[in-house]
C-alpha positions as CSV (number, residue, x, y, z in Angstrom):
1,M,-5.2,31.2,27.8
2,T,-3.7,29.1,25.0
3,R,-0.1,28.6,24.0
4,P,1.3,29.8,20.7
5,I,1.4,27.7,17.6
6,I,4.6,25.9,16.4
7,M,4.3,24.9,12.7
8,F,6.5,22.1,11.5
9,D,7.5,21.0,8.0
10,M,7.8,17.2,7.7
11,D,10.3,16.0,5.1
12,G,13.8,17.4,5.9
13,T,12.6,18.9,9.2
14,L,10.9,16.1,11.3
15,L,11.8,13.3,8.9
16,D,15.2,12.6,7.3
17,L,15.1,13.8,3.7
18,A,17.4,10.9,2.7
19,F,14.3,8.8,1.9
20,D,13.0,11.3,-0.6
21,D,16.5,11.7,-2.1
22,L,16.6,7.9,-2.4
23,I,13.3,7.7,-4.2
24,W,13.5,10.7,-6.6
25,N,17.2,10.8,-7.3
26,H,18.1,7.1,-7.4
27,R,15.2,4.6,-7.5
28,L,12.9,6.5,-9.8
29,P,15.6,7.1,-12.5
30,E,16.4,3.3,-12.3
31,R,12.8,2.3,-12.8
32,H,12.2,5.0,-15.4
33,A,15.2,3.7,-17.4
34,L,13.8,0.1,-17.2
35,A,10.3,1.2,-18.2
36,H,11.5,3.3,-21.2
37,H,14.4,1.1,-22.3
38,C,17.0,3.8,-22.0
39,S,20.3,4.3,-20.1
40,L,20.3,5.4,-16.5
41,Q,22.1,8.6,-17.6
42,Q,19.4,9.4,-20.2
43,S,16.7,8.7,-17.5
44,Q,18.4,11.0,-15.0
45,A,18.7,13.8,-17.6
46,T,15.0,13.5,-18.5
47,L,13.8,13.4,-15.0
48,F,16.0,16.2,-13.7
49,E,14.8,18.4,-16.5
50,F,11.2,17.6,-15.5
51,Y,12.1,18.3,-11.8
52,Q,13.5,21.8,-12.7
53,Q,10.4,22.6,-14.7
54,H,8.0,21.9,-11.8
55,K,10.1,22.8,-8.8
56,H,8.1,24.5,-6.0
57,T,4.8,23.9,-7.8
58,I,1.9,21.8,-6.5
59,S,2.7,19.2,-9.2
60,W,6.3,18.8,-7.9
61,Y,4.9,17.2,-4.7
62,S,2.2,15.0,-6.4
63,S,2.7,11.2,-6.6
64,R,-0.2,11.1,-9.0
65,Y,1.2,13.7,-11.3
66,W,4.6,12.0,-11.5
67,T,3.1,8.6,-12.0
68,E,1.3,9.9,-15.1
69,K,4.2,12.0,-16.2
70,V,7.0,9.3,-16.1
71,G,5.0,6.1,-16.4
72,V,6.2,4.6,-13.1
73,D,3.9,4.2,-10.1
74,T,5.7,6.6,-7.8
75,L,3.5,5.9,-4.7
76,E,4.1,2.1,-5.0
77,L,7.8,2.8,-5.4
78,Q,7.8,4.8,-2.1
79,K,5.9,2.0,-0.4
80,E,8.5,-0.5,-1.6
81,F,11.3,1.4,0.1
82,Q,9.3,2.7,3.1
83,A,11.7,1.0,5.6
84,H,14.0,4.0,4.9
85,I,11.5,6.5,6.3
86,K,13.1,7.7,9.5
87,P,12.7,10.6,11.9
88,R,15.5,13.2,12.2
89,R,17.5,13.5,15.4
90,G,15.6,14.9,18.3
91,C,12.2,14.6,16.5
92,F,10.2,12.9,19.3
93,E,12.2,14.4,22.1
94,L,11.2,17.9,20.9
95,L,7.6,17.0,20.1
96,K,7.1,15.4,23.6
97,M,8.6,18.5,25.3
98,L,6.4,20.9,23.4
99,K,3.3,18.8,24.1
100,E,4.1,18.7,27.8
101,Q,4.5,22.5,27.8
102,G,1.1,23.0,26.2
103,Y,2.2,24.4,22.8
104,R,-0.1,23.8,19.9
105,C,1.8,22.0,17.1
106,W,0.7,22.0,13.5
107,L,2.2,19.9,10.7
108,V,2.2,21.8,7.4
109,T,3.7,19.8,4.6
110,N,4.0,19.9,0.8
111,A,3.8,16.1,0.7
112,D,0.6,15.0,-1.0
113,C,-2.1,13.3,1.0
114,A,-1.0,9.8,0.0
115,G,2.6,10.6,0.8
116,L,1.7,12.1,4.1
117,A,-0.4,9.0,5.0
118,L,2.6,6.7,4.1
119,K,5.0,8.7,6.2
120,L,2.6,8.6,9.2
121,E,2.3,4.8,8.9
122,N,6.0,4.6,9.4
123,V,6.7,7.4,11.9
124,D,3.8,8.0,14.3
125,L,3.7,11.8,14.4
126,Q,-0.1,12.1,14.7
127,P,-0.4,12.2,18.5
128,Y,1.6,15.4,18.7
129,F,-0.3,17.5,16.3
130,D,-3.5,19.5,16.6
131,V,-3.6,20.2,12.8
132,M,-2.1,18.3,10.0
133,I,-2.3,19.9,6.5
134,S,-1.1,18.7,3.1
135,S,-0.6,21.4,0.4
136,E,-2.8,19.1,-1.8
137,Q,-5.7,20.0,0.5
138,I,-4.9,23.7,0.1
139,G,-4.4,23.7,-3.7
140,Y,-1.1,25.7,-3.4
141,S,2.4,24.7,-2.3
142,K,3.9,26.5,0.7
143,E,6.0,28.5,-1.7
144,Y,2.9,30.5,-2.6
145,V,1.4,33.1,-0.2
146,E,-2.0,31.7,-1.1
147,F,-1.1,28.6,0.9
148,W,-0.8,30.6,4.1
149,Q,-3.8,32.7,3.4
150,I,-6.0,29.7,2.9
151,L,-4.5,27.9,5.9
152,Q,-5.3,31.0,8.0
153,S,-8.9,31.0,6.7
154,M,-9.3,27.3,7.6
155,H,-7.5,27.4,10.9
156,P,-7.3,31.0,12.2
157,F,-4.0,32.0,13.7
158,D,-2.0,35.2,14.4
159,P,1.2,35.0,12.2
160,T,3.1,37.3,14.6
161,Q,2.6,34.8,17.4
162,A,3.4,31.6,15.3
163,V,6.7,29.9,14.6
164,L,7.6,27.9,11.4
165,I,10.4,25.4,11.2
166,D,11.2,24.3,7.6
167,D,14.3,23.2,5.7
168,T,13.4,25.0,2.4
169,A,14.4,28.6,2.0
170,A,11.7,29.4,-0.6
171,V,9.0,28.3,1.9
172,L,10.5,30.3,4.7
173,A,10.8,33.4,2.5
174,C,7.1,33.1,1.5
175,A,5.9,32.6,5.1
176,Q,7.9,35.7,6.0
177,R,6.2,37.7,3.3
178,F,2.9,36.5,4.6
179,G,3.8,37.8,8.1
180,I,5.1,34.8,10.1
181,Q,7.9,36.5,12.0
182,H,9.6,33.6,13.8
183,L,11.3,31.3,11.3
184,V,13.8,28.5,11.8
185,T,15.6,26.3,9.3
186,I,17.5,23.0,9.4
187,T,21.3,22.6,8.8
188,Q,21.2,18.9,7.6
189,P,17.8,18.0,6.1
190,S,19.2,14.7,4.7
191,T,21.8,12.5,6.5
192,Q,23.1,11.5,3.0
193,K,24.2,15.1,2.2
194,A,26.7,17.4,3.9
195,Q,25.6,19.7,6.7
196,R,24.9,23.3,5.6
197,Q,26.7,26.0,7.5
198,S,24.5,28.1,9.7
199,H,26.2,31.4,8.7
200,E,25.4,30.7,5.1
201,L,21.6,30.4,5.8
202,D,19.1,33.2,6.0
203,Y,17.4,32.1,9.1
204,P,18.4,30.7,12.6
205,A,19.4,27.1,12.0
206,I,19.3,23.9,14.1
207,D,20.4,20.3,13.6
208,H,19.3,18.2,16.5
209,L,15.7,19.3,16.9
210,T,15.9,20.0,20.6
211,E,18.2,22.9,19.7
212,F,14.9,24.7,18.9
213,L,14.1,25.1,22.6
214,P,16.6,27.9,23.4
215,L,15.4,29.8,20.2
216,L,11.8,29.4,21.3
217,A,12.6,31.0,24.6
218,Q,14.2,34.0,22.8
219,F,11.1,34.6,20.7
220,N,9.1,35.8,23.7
221,L,5.8,34.5,22.3
222,K,2.7,35.4,24.3
223,D,-0.1,33.1,25.4
224,L,-3.3,34.1,23.7
225,D,-6.8,34.5,24.9
226,A,-8.7,31.3,24.0
227,K,-11.5,33.4,22.4
228,T,-9.1,35.0,19.9
229,A,-6.4,32.4,19.5
């Protein structure tokens, strides 16, 4: 028999989203302003308009795309500030517990392959995961049902016996439409932003990641026959 699959988002779930906030909302506008000889306010307005146009698309998550779009090497910018890449509270405690209990953990991230590699160089998540997938490999972001369909074709799984933990409502809603029944979100994806209130969120919510364990017990997931898992 094999244990059920627990799928984890990365940024804002296992890792503090404060790093991504720093890069995309602060450092990139500064560098963009310097590169294009405009004010910081003009740069912020330009970039935030671009962000809104591409939100939740595969381009939104692509360092290569943004480098070409804004004329600043966004991957190198991330490398410059990589010391700010940090795990969220309870990250390794939870992953160690799940591994000890035999659960199969998958990392499903919208980060592009280069961004994923950079994060893993700074926070060693790899030993805890059987599968690690970037949406760049799939060709769709997690906000599209095609992501989940292609993931299932690459790595067969029963969505009724899987759990997804993700900080993004649009991702959770799409996973729910696909058929993943057990969904959990995060109250404070970034330590630099206020904590969201659990009662205002559409899914069970946790802060310290070990708070997931009581929820997991409530899901009543079944071990699966190894031949059909």
